[in-house]
Structures are given as structure tokens and as C-alpha cells.
C-alpha positions in Angstrom: 52.1 -47.1 -102.5 51.7 -43.9 -104.5 48.9 -44.3 -107.1 51.2 -43.3 -109.9 53.6 -46.1 -109.1 50.9 -48.8 -108.7 51.9 -51.6 -111.2 48.2 -52.0 -112.2 47.9 -48.3 -112.9 51.1 -48.3 -115.0 49.7 -51.3 -117.0 46.5 -49.4 -117.7 48.4 -46.3 -118.7 50.6 -48.3 -121.1 47.5 -49.9 -122.7 45.9 -46.5 -123.1 48.9 -45.0 -124.7 49.2 -48.0 -127.1 45.7 -47.5 -128.3 45.9 -43.7 -128.4 49.2 -44.1 -130.4 51.2 -42.1 -128.0 54.8 -43.0 -127.5 55.6 -41.2 -124.3 53.9 -40.1 -121.1 51.9 -37.4 -122.7 49.0 -37.0 -120.3 49.4 -35.8 -116.7 49.0 -38.7 -114.2 46.6 -36.6 -112.1 44.2 -36.3 -115.1 44.5 -40.0 -116.0 43.9 -41.2 -112.5 40.7 -39.1 -112.2 39.4 -40.6 -115.5 40.4 -44.2 -114.7 38.9 -44.0 -111.2 35.7 -42.7 -112.7 35.4 -45.9 -114.8 36.4 -48.1 -111.9 33.7 -46.6 -109.7 31.1 -47.3 -112.3 32.1 -51.0 -112.3 32.5 -51.2 -108.5 36.2 -51.8 -108.7 38.9 -50.4 -106.4 41.9 -52.3 -107.5 43.9 -51.1 -110.6 45.2 -54.6 -111.3 41.7 -56.0 -111.5 40.6 -53.2 -113.9 43.8 -53.7 -116.0 42.8 -57.4 -116.5 39.3 -56.3 -117.6 40.4 -53.8 -120.2 42.9 -56.4 -121.6 40.0 -58.9 -122.3 37.0 -56.6 -122.7 37.3 -54.3 -125.8 34.0 -52.6 -125.0 35.3 -51.4 -121.6 38.6 -50.4 -123.2 36.7 -48.3 -125.7 34.7 -46.7 -122.8 37.9 -45.8 -121.0 39.4 -44.3 -124.2 36.3 -42.1 -124.5 36.5 -41.2 -120.9 40.1 -40.0 -121.3 39.6 -38.3 -124.7 36.3 -36.5 -124.2 36.3 -32.8 -123.1 33.5 -30.7 -121.7 32.4 -28.1 -124.2 29.5 -25.7 -124.8 28.4 -23.0 -127.3 30.4 -19.8 -127.1 32.3 -21.0 -124.1 34.2 -18.0 -122.4 32.4 -15.0 -124.0 35.5 -12.8 -124.0 37.1 -15.1 -126.5 34.2 -14.8 -128.9 33.9 -11.0 -128.5 37.7 -10.7 -129.3 37.4 -13.1 -132.2 34.5 -11.2 -133.6 35.6 -7.6 -133.0 39.4 -7.8 -133.4 40.6 -11.0 -135.1 38.0 -11.3 -137.9 38.2 -7.7 -139.0 42.0 -7.9 -139.1 41.9 -11.2 -141.0 39.4 -9.8 -143.6 41.7 -6.8 -144.1 44.7 -9.1 -144.6 42.8 -11.2 -147.1 41.8 -8.0 -149.0 45.4 -6.8 -149.1 46.6 -10.2 -150.3 43.7 -10.5 -152.8 42.7 -13.9 -151.3 39.2 -15.1 -150.9 39.7 -18.2 -148.7 39.2 -18.4 -144.9 40.5 -21.6 -143.2 39.9 -22.3 -139.6 40.8 -25.4 -137.5 38.8 -26.3 -134.4 41.2 -28.9 -132.8 39.8 -31.2 -130.1 36.3 -30.1 -131.0 34.5 -32.7 -128.9 30.8 -32.8 -129.7 30.9 -29.8 -132.1 29.7 -26.8 -130.2 33.0 -24.9 -130.9 33.1 -25.2 -134.7 29.4 -24.4 -134.9 30.0 -21.3 -132.7 32.8 -20.4 -135.2 30.5 -20.7 -138.2 27.7 -18.7 -136.5 30.2 -15.9 -135.6 31.4 -15.8 -139.2 27.8 -15.3 -140.4 27.1 -12.7 -137.7 30.3 -10.7 -138.4 30.5 -10.9 -142.2 26.8 -11.1 -143.1 26.4 -10.8 -146.9 30.2 -10.4 -147.3 30.5 -14.1 -146.3 29.5 -15.0 -149.8 32.6 -13.4 -151.1 34.8 -16.0 -149.3 35.4 -19.7 -149.6 35.1 -20.6 -146.0 36.2 -24.0 -144.6 36.2 -25.0 -140.9 38.0 -28.2 -140.1 36.8 -29.8 -136.8 38.8 -32.7 -135.4 38.8 -34.9 -132.4 40.2 -38.3 -131.4 36.8 -39.4 -130.1 34.6 -41.1 -132.8 31.5 -41.0 -130.6 31.9 -37.3 -129.9 32.4 -36.6 -133.6 29.2 -38.6 -134.4 27.3 -36.3 -132.1 29.0 -33.3 -133.7 28.1 -34.4 -137.3 24.5 -35.0 -136.3 24.3 -31.4 -135.1 21.4 -32.0 -132.8 21.4 -30.7 -129.2 18.9 -30.5 -126.3 16.6 -27.5 -126.5 17.5 -26.4 -122.9 21.2 -26.3 -123.9 20.7 -24.3 -127.1 18.3 -21.8 -125.5 20.6 -21.3 -122.5 23.9 -20.9 -124.4 22.9 -19.1 -127.6 21.2 -15.7 -128.0 17.6 -16.0 -128.9 17.9 -14.2 -132.2 20.7 -16.6 -133.3 18.7 -19.7 -132.3 16.0 -18.6 -134.8 18.5 -17.9 -137.5 20.8 -20.9 -137.2 18.7 -23.8 -135.8 15.7 -25.8 -136.7 13.4 -27.2 -133.9 13.2 -31.0 -133.9 10.2 -32.1 -131.9 9.8 -30.3 -128.5 13.1 -31.1 -126.9 15.9 -30.7 -129.5 17.4 -28.3 -132.1 19.3 -29.2 -135.2 22.0 -26.9 -136.7 20.8 -25.4 -140.0 22.5 -26.6 -143.3 24.1 -23.2 -144.0 26.1 -23.5 -140.8 26.7 -27.3 -141.0 27.9 -27.0 -144.6 30.9 -24.8 -143.6 32.4 -27.5 -141.5 34.2 -30.7 -142.2 34.5 -33.2 -139.3 37.4 -35.6 -139.2 39.1 -37.9 -136.6 42.5 -36.7 -135.7 45.0 -37.5 -132.9 47.0 -34.4 -131.6 50.0 -36.7 -131.1 50.1 -37.5 -134.8 53.4 -36.6 -136.6 51.7 -35.0 -139.6 49.4 -32.0 -139.1 47.1 -30.3 -141.7 48.4 -26.9 -142.8 47.3 -23.6 -144.2 45.1 -22.2 -141.5 44.3 -18.6 -140.7 43.0 -19.4 -137.2 43.5 -22.4 -135.0 41.3 -23.0 -131.9 42.8 -25.5 -129.5 41.1 -24.9 -126.2 40.9 -26.7 -122.9 42.8 -29.8 -124.0 46.5 -28.9 -123.5 46.0 -28.6 -119.7 45.7 -32.4 -119.5 49.0 -32.9 -121.5 52.5 -32.8 -120.1 54.7 -29.8 -120.9 57.1 -31.8 -123.1 54.3 -33.1 -125.2 52.7 -29.6 -125.3 55.9 -28.2 -126.8 55.8 -30.8 -129.6 52.2 -29.9 -130.3 53.0 -26.1 -130.4 55.8 -26.7 -132.9 53.4 -28.5 -135.3 50.7 -25.9 -134.8 53.3 -23.2 -135.7 53.8 -24.9 -139.1 50.0 -25.4 -139.5 49.3 -21.6 -139.4 49.7 -19.2 -142.2 52.2 -16.3 -141.6 49.4 -14.0 -140.4 47.8 -16.8 -138.4 46.1 -16.7 -134.9 46.3 -19.4 -132.2 43.5 -19.4 -129.7 44.0 -21.3 -126.4 41.7 -22.0 -123.4 41.5 -19.4 -120.6 43.7 -21.4 -118.2 46.3 -22.3 -120.8 49.5 -20.6 -121.8 52.6 -21.2 -123.9 55.6 -22.3 -121.9 59.2 -23.3 -122.5 60.9 -23.1 -125.9 57.5 -22.7 -127.5 57.2 -19.2 -126.2 59.3 -17.9 -129.0 57.1 -19.4 -131.7 54.1 -17.1 -130.9 53.6 -13.5 -129.9 50.9 -12.6 -127.4 48.0 -10.9 -129.1 45.4 -10.7 -126.4 46.1 -12.0 -122.9 42.6 -12.1 -121.5 41.3 -14.0 -124.5 44.5 -16.2 -124.7 45.1 -15.4 -128.4 48.5 -15.5 -129.9 49.9 -14.7 -133.4 52.6 -16.6 -135.3 56.1 -15.1 -134.7 57.9 -14.9 -138.0 61.2 -14.0 -136.4 62.0 -17.4 -135.0 65.0 -19.4 -136.3 64.0 -21.9 -139.0 61.1 -19.7 -140.3 60.3 -20.6 -143.9 61.6 -24.1 -143.6 59.3 -25.4 -140.9 60.3 -25.0 -137.3 63.4 -26.8 -136.4 64.3 -27.2 -140.1 61.7 -29.9 -140.7 
């Protein structure tokens, strides 16, 4: 029998969706199967039905499975071309827009931030790009994830020395990190203070609003197209009129959602909000 039709697998999936508060088949079966099988191998189990019985009676294992499904691999300054484009094109344009509008706020959302490397990379880039001018703006970076454990790591802001020294330029390590013992670095308070960490489910009906830039990278590839389109509609409403949407390098906007955003930079997978779509000014779809 095909794995996706196995009754035990379907039971596990239903249990997952119930706890993730998802009402439909949002995640791709191929992704879910890989994550579920990883947990089953750890326990030495090969039968979906047996594993389904375990997660129904063992909350600790259910929590482990939820983390396995929700967590994403991340690193500092992942995909350098994105950060160069953000630094050299997006931020100068955004600052010019703010000057023209006589506004002094910069609001950025790092959605599905996992263990925090992305929002800290955003904060460091703002410092590097704006320098002393940063003090002229009220900067807030919202960093969200569904995974409480990942957020706890992010809020702690401590990372292995080998990771920090490999992924971050040496001059920036000295500026933005404090050595903790011989094996770890902690993000400095001036970086940490720009960021608010918060648990958030991308399948929620209500999204925060008013952002100049939204990073949502390397998470949509695990989500089915119909669910992606619902997320894009809500992201559209979350952005300011001049807003930028930054996706992962293997992600693109498909279906009806293509008319919500205009391509800004193909290589960096950056889009801008399209103000010409029907329903603009009232929330997409007249919401």
C-alpha cells in the first residue's frame, strides 16, 4: 500500500494537524513522511499504526514529532546573494522612502525564524548599512516561529563558536558578539534589543501588519500550493504599500498569488507589493 494511504500514517497526520491547528492538508506528504520516519527510526519502529498509538498516549513523543515537523535548518547570512541585495538595494531604497514620507520607523518580520540566526543577521545588516544613521530610526524586528524550543534558543542568543566563526565575517564577530567561555558566543545586547521573539503559526487567520520587509524563507517549500496561496494573501495585507517580500532561493509565487506581488530581484527571490490588484486598500479579497 502507498505510504500516503496507510491508515496509521493518516492517523498520525490528523493528530499533527490537530495540534498544529491546521484545518486542511497543508504540508506536503513527502515532507511529512520524511519527518515522521525519522522519529520512528529513532524509536526502532517501522509500523505507522504502532507509532500512532504511541503519540496518542505519550505527550512527550508527540511534542518531539511536532518539533521535528516544525523545525527548519537555518544559519547566519544564509544565501549571501540575498543579504548583498538586501544591503545594497533594498535598504537604501527603503531609507529613501522613509525620508520622503518623513517616517522614522523600520519594521521587519522574520517569519519561521527557527533558532534566530536570520533575525540576528537582519539586525547586524542594519547596523552595518546604516551605521550612525540607525539611531535616527525606531527599528523593530519581529521574529516568529511555531516551535517553542527553537524560539528559546533564539532568545538565548548563544551559538557554538565554530558556527559563528565560520558563518560570520571576523570583523562582525568582534563587533556584535561576546565570547562565552571557549566554545560559545552570545549576541550583544545592541543587536538583541532590536528583536522581539514570539510564537506564531503561519496557518493563523490573523497576521500582524505594518511591515516594510518580510522574510519568509525556506518554509513554504514544505507547504501545499493551496495553503501557500492563503499565506501569500495574508502576507500581502501584512506589508506596507512599499513593502518587500523575501523568499527562499528555491521558492517562488504561483497561482492566483502571482498578481499580489511584482518581481523585484529574481536571483535573490525578492518581490514587492503590487498596488494594482483588485481589492487593494480594503485588504485582498475584500477582507
